C-alpha positions in Angstrom: 25.2 -7.9 -9.9 22.9 -8.7 -12.9 19.4 -9.8 -12.2 17.1 -11.8 -14.5 13.8 -10.0 -14.3 10.6 -11.8 -14.3 8.7 -11.3 -17.6 6.2 -8.8 -16.1 9.0 -6.9 -14.4 10.9 -6.6 -17.7 7.7 -5.5 -19.5 7.0 -2.8 -16.8 10.6 -1.6 -17.0 10.6 -1.5 -20.9 7.3 0.4 -20.9 8.8 3.0 -18.6 12.0 3.4 -20.5 10.1 3.7 -23.8 7.9 6.4 -22.2 10.9 8.4 -21.0 12.6 8.2 -24.4 9.5 9.5 -26.2 9.6 13.3 -26.3 5.9 13.4 -27.5 4.8 12.3 -24.0 6.5 15.2 -22.3 3.1 16.7 -21.4 1.7 13.5 -20.0 2.5 11.3 -17.0 2.1 7.5 -16.7 1.4 4.7 -14.2 3.0 1.3 -13.6 0.6 -0.8 -11.6 2.2 -3.7 -9.9 0.7 -5.8 -7.1 2.2 -5.9 -3.6 5.0 -8.4 -3.6 5.7 -7.9 -7.3 9.2 -6.5 -6.8 8.8 -2.8 -7.5 12.2 -2.0 -6.2 13.7 -4.3 -8.8 11.7 -2.6 -11.6 12.8 0.9 -10.3 16.4 -0.2 -10.3 16.2 -1.6 -13.9 14.6 1.6 -15.1 17.2 3.8 -13.4 20.0 1.7 -14.9 18.8 2.4 -18.4 18.1 6.1 -18.2 21.1 8.3 -19.3 19.6 11.6 -18.1 19.3 12.9 -14.5 16.6 10.9 -12.7 15.0 11.5 -9.3 13.2 8.7 -7.5 10.8 9.9 -4.8 9.6 7.7 -1.9 7.2 8.5 0.9 9.4 7.1 3.7 13.0 6.4 4.5 12.3 2.7 4.8 11.1 2.4 1.2 13.9 4.7 0.1 16.5 2.4 1.7 15.0 -0.6 0.0 14.9 1.0 -3.5 18.3 2.5 -3.2 19.9 -0.8 -2.0 18.4 -2.6 -5.0 20.0 -0.1 -7.5 23.4 -0.3 -5.7 23.3 -4.1 -6.0 23.0 -3.5 -9.8 26.5 -2.0 -9.6 25.4 1.6 -10.1 27.9 4.1 -8.9 26.3 7.5 -10.0 23.5 7.4 -7.4 22.9 9.0 -4.1 20.4 9.6 -1.3 18.8 13.0 -0.4 16.9 12.5 2.8 17.2 14.4 6.2 15.8 11.3 8.1 18.8 9.3 6.8 21.2 12.2 7.5 22.3 12.1 3.8 21.9 15.0 1.4 23.9 14.1 -1.8 22.8 14.9 -5.3 23.9 12.6 -8.2 22.7 11.7 -11.6 20.3 9.3 -10.0 19.0 10.7 -6.7 16.7 8.9 -4.3 14.8 11.4 -2.2 12.0 12.0 0.2 9.7 14.8 -0.9 10.0 16.8 2.3 13.8 17.0 2.2 13.8 17.8 -1.5 11.3 20.7 -1.1 13.6 22.5 1.4 16.1 23.0 -1.4 13.8 22.7 -4.4 16.0 24.9 -6.7 18.8 22.4 -6.6 16.7 19.9 -8.5 15.6 22.0 -11.5 17.8 19.9 -13.8 15.9 16.7 -13.1 13.2 16.4 -15.8 12.5 12.7 -15.3 10.8 11.6 -12.1 9.8 8.2 -10.7 7.4 8.3 -7.7 6.9 5.1 -5.6 3.6 4.7 -3.8 2.2 7.4 -6.2 -1.3 7.0 -4.9 -0.2 9.4 -2.1 0.3 12.2 -4.6 -2.5 14.8 -4.2 -3.5 16.1 -7.6 -5.0 19.3 -6.3 -2.2 20.7 -4.1 0.9 19.8 -2.1 4.6 19.2 -2.3 4.5 16.6 -5.1 2.4 18.8 -7.3 4.5 21.8 -6.7 7.7 20.0 -7.5 6.3 18.4 -10.7 5.0 21.7 -12.0 8.0 23.8 -11.1 9.8 23.0 -14.4 8.1 22.7 -17.7 8.4 19.4 -19.6 9.0 17.1 -16.7 8.0 13.4 -17.4 6.6 11.6 -14.4 6.0 7.9 -13.9 4.2 6.7 -10.8 4.4 3.2 -9.3 1.7 1.7 -7.1 -0.3 -1.4 -6.1 -3.4 0.7 -5.2 -4.0 3.1 -8.1 -6.9 5.1 -6.6 -7.5 8.0 -4.2 -10.4 9.0 -2.0 -12.5 12.0 -3.1 -15.8 13.6 -2.5 -18.7 13.7 -4.9 -22.4 14.5 -5.1 -24.8 11.5 -4.7 -26.2 11.0 -8.2 -29.6 10.5 -6.7 -29.6 14.1 -5.4 -27.8 15.9 -8.2 -30.9 17.8 -9.3 -32.2 18.3 -5.7 -32.1 21.5 -3.7 -30.6 19.5 -0.9 -27.6 17.8 -2.4 -26.0 14.9 -0.6 -22.3 14.4 -0.7 -20.4 11.2 -0.2 -17.0 9.6 -0.7 -15.8 7.9 -3.9 -12.6 6.0 -4.7 -11.3 7.5 -8.0 -8.9 5.7 -10.2 -5.8 7.9 -10.5 -6.3 8.5 -14.3 -9.9 9.7 -13.6 -9.4 12.3 -10.9 -10.1 16.0 -11.6 -7.6 17.5 -11.7 -5.1 14.7 -12.3 -1.4 14.1 -12.3 -1.4 10.8 -14.2 -3.0 10.5 -17.6 -2.4 6.9 -18.7 -1.6 3.4 -17.6 1.7 2.4 -19.1 1.7 -1.2 -17.7 -0.3 -3.3 -15.3 -0.5 -6.9 -14.2 -3.2 -8.7 -12.3 -2.7 -10.2 -8.9 -4.3 -13.5 -10.0 -1.8 -13.7 -12.9 1.2 -13.5 -10.5 -0.5 -16.0 -8.1 -1.1 -18.5 -10.9 2.6 -18.1 -12.0 3.8 -18.8 -8.4 5.2 -15.3 -7.9 3.0 -14.6 -4.9 2.0 -16.8 -1.9 -1.4 -18.5 -2.0 -3.6 -17.4 0.9 -6.4 -19.3 2.8 -9.2 -17.1 4.1 -11.1 -17.7 7.3 -14.4 -15.8 7.7 -15.0 -15.4 11.5 -17.1 -12.3 11.4 -18.1 -11.2 14.9 -19.6 -7.7 14.7 -22.8 -6.3 13.1 -21.7 -3.5 10.8 -25.3 -2.3 10.4 -24.9 -1.0 14.0 -21.8 1.0 13.1 -22.0 4.6 11.8 -19.8 6.1 9.1 -17.5 8.9 10.1 -17.8 12.5 9.1 -15.7 12.0 5.9 -17.9 9.2 4.7 -14.8 7.2 4.1 -14.6 4.9 7.0 -16.3 3.8 10.2 -16.9 6.1 13.2 -14.7 5.2 16.1 -17.3 6.0 18.8 -20.0 3.7 17.3 -17.4 1.1 16.4 -16.1 1.0 20.0 -19.7 0.6 21.2 -20.2 -2.3 18.9 -17.0 -3.9 20.0 -18.1 -3.7 23.6 -21.5 -5.1 22.8 -20.1 -8.3 21.2 -17.0 -8.7 23.5 -14.7 -8.1 20.6 -11.5 -7.9 22.6 -12.1 -11.2 24.3 -13.0 -12.8 21.0 -9.9 -11.4 19.4 -7.7 -12.7 22.2 -9.3 -16.2 21.9 -8.7 -16.2 18.1 -5.1 -15.2 18.5 -4.5 -17.9 21.1 -6.1 -20.5 18.8 -4.0 -19.4 15.8 -0.8 -19.4 17.9 -1.4 -23.1 18.7 -3.5 -24.6 15.8 -5.2 -28.0 16.5 -3.2 -29.6 13.7 0.1 -28.8 15.5 1.4 -26.6 12.7 3.7 -23.6 13.5 2.8 -20.1 12.4 5.8 -18.0 11.2 4.6 -14.6 12.5 1.1 -13.4 13.4 0.3 -9.8 12.6 -2.9 -8.5 14.2 -4.5 -5.4 12.8 -6.6 -3.7 15.6 -8.3 -0.3 15.6 -7.7 0.8 19.2 -4.4 1.2 21.0 -6.1 0.0 24.3 -6.9 -3.3 22.6 -3.3 -3.7 21.3 -1.9 -3.0 24.7 -4.3 -5.5 26.4 -3.2 -8.2 23.9 0.5 -7.6 24.7 -0.3 -7.8 28.4 -2.5 -10.9 28.2 0.1 -12.6 25.9 3.1 -11.3 27.8 6.3 -12.7 26.4 4.7 -13.6 23.1 3.2 -10.3 21.8 4.4 -6.8 21.3 2.7 -3.6 20.1 3.5 -1.2 17.3 1.5 2.1 16.9 2.1 5.4 15.1 3.6 6.8 18.3 6.1 4.0 18.8 9.6 5.6 18.6 11.4 4.5 15.4 14.3 2.7 17.2 11.9 0.9 19.4 9.7 -0.1 16.5 12.8 -1.3 14.5 13.8 -3.5 17.5 10.3 -4.9 17.9 10.1 -5.8 14.2 13.6 -7.4 14.3 12.4 -9.7 17.2 9.3 -10.4 15.2 11.2 -11.4 12.0 13.6 -13.6 14.0 10.7 -15.5 15.7 11.6 -14.3 19.1 8.2 -12.4 19.2 5.3 -14.5 17.9 2.6 -11.8 17.6 2.6 -8.1 16.8 -0.5 -6.1 17.6 -0.5 -3.2 15.1 -2.5 0.0 15.2 -2.4 2.2 12.1 1.1 1.2 10.8 2.8 -1.7 9.0 0.6 -1.4 5.9 3.4 -0.3 3.5 7.2 -0.6 3.6 7.2 -3.6 6.0 8.9 -6.4 4.2 8.8 -9.8 6.0 8.3 -12.6 3.4 8.1 -15.4 6.0 5.1 -13.7 7.7 2.2 -16.1 7.1 -0.7 -15.0 9.3 -2.8 -11.9 9.2 -5.7 -11.3 11.7 -8.1 -8.6 10.7 -9.5 -7.4 14.0 -10.7 -4.1 12.6 -13.3 -3.3 9.9 -12.6 -0.8 7.2 -14.4 0.8 4.3 -11.1 1.4 2.6 -10.2 -0.9 -0.3 -6.6 0.3 -0.1 -6.2 -0.4 3.6 -7.7 -3.8 3.2 -5.4 -4.7 0.4 -2.4 -3.3 2.2 -3.2 -5.3 5.3 -3.7 -8.6 3.5 -0.7 -7.8 1.3 1.7 -8.2 4.2 1.3 -11.9 3.9 1.3 -12.3 0.1 5.0 -12.3 -0.4 6.3 -15.8 -1.4 8.5 -17.8 1.0 9.5 -21.5 0.9 6.9 -23.8 2.4 4.6 -20.8 3.2 0.9 -21.5 4.1 -0.7 -18.1 4.3 -3.7 -17.4 6.4 -6.0 -14.4 6.5 -8.3 -14.6 9.6 -11.1 -12.0 9.1 -13.1 -11.1 12.2 -14.8 -8.0 10.7 -16.3 -8.8 7.3 -13.7 -7.2 5.0 -13.2 -10.3 2.8 -17.0 -10.5 2.3 -17.0 -6.8 1.4 -14.0 -6.7 -1.0 -13.4 -10.3 -2.0 -10.1 -12.2 -1.8 -7.2 -10.1 -3.0 -6.7 -12.5 -6.0 -10.2 -11.5 -7.1 -9.3 -7.8 -7.4 -9.3 -7.0 -11.1 -8.0 -4.0 -13.1 -10.3 -3.4 -16.0 -12.6 -0.9 -17.7 -16.2 0.2 -17.2 -18.7 0.5 -20.0 -17.3 3.9 -20.9 -13.7 2.6 -21.2 -12.5 4.2 -17.9 -10.2 2.2 -15.6 -11.8 0.6 -12.6 -11.1 -2.0 -9.9 -13.7 -4.7 -9.5 -14.1 -7.9 -7.5 -16.2 -10.9 -8.7 -18.1 -8.5 -11.0 -18.7 -5.9 -8.3 -17.3 -2.4 -9.1 -15.2 -1.0 -6.2 -13.8 2.2 -7.6 -15.5 5.3 -9.3 -18.8 4.6 -7.5 -20.2 6.0 -4.2 -18.9 4.3 -1.2 -21.2 2.6 1.3 -21.0 0.3 4.3 
């Protein structure tokens, strides 16, 4: 099957193919930055179909691997395979789709692979770990990473205390090309979220600010990267957050205008709250957490996609690899200091679908903190380094705060 790629998809693929064909870049690695819903699996398939040498495509989960592999197979590719213990398949071909853990158990079998694509590459630790070990095992490997969130959390000294005897450390979101050490040196291609929205490639979203809590009363956790659960729980109890969330979910399920929501995904922080929602909305709501068995989770999500289940209360999962284009309602019932988590949560509703009227109902102030996702902008600071900003406010490569 032949696809007609959208202009930005073709440009991203062409940039990657050019990079792989340029021997001068052998000592460098590049990034393709594509927003959630931009169709990364199609870009990966197009790149793979045009590379004549051995190519390995790495994914962080079996769900994403299956999506990417299926897209390449639909291209008519025959010389491709899957190497993943979680899928009970360990086959090596010219184009091999793998999960990093399975690959590392037999790392020597992959020494002939000098070209590497890494999906969700923001998960690559530039200091240590399996990805770094695999990349550096063979000299001259060329690596291209794909991501919608090109930054990683790091630690830094507060500039105000750099000359002080009592230095204060904090968290900072660092653009992937600006970490030290770093895996990725350059941005090969990027497109803005707003550009895709304006072109009709993503769904327009309406935002409802229904802030309930006072974040000034919530402490930051020991990492400095997000809110402390104990103080957050205390604030939730103070304002009756669970009862408020339940009331909002009920209102959204049956809007005053009589419209029908096509899936309501509620992001909550505590498992107890998710379970209470399922109990109080019995027959309409189910729960997915990190401890939900895979088969059970898959069954729940199938009922959700079919419309049999109206609401899913989700704790700590369903931020990546969950593809449900018809989903039109996100309720943010947990605050976060993480730009990546915020974008990933909202991104579940941004995929286009006929007649879609997307809603983001924010109960915890994240939209006020980060801006609408269409306001997120890839650009440069005054020194020419890559940053993410929103409405003129710099969000990466600066100290994080509440």
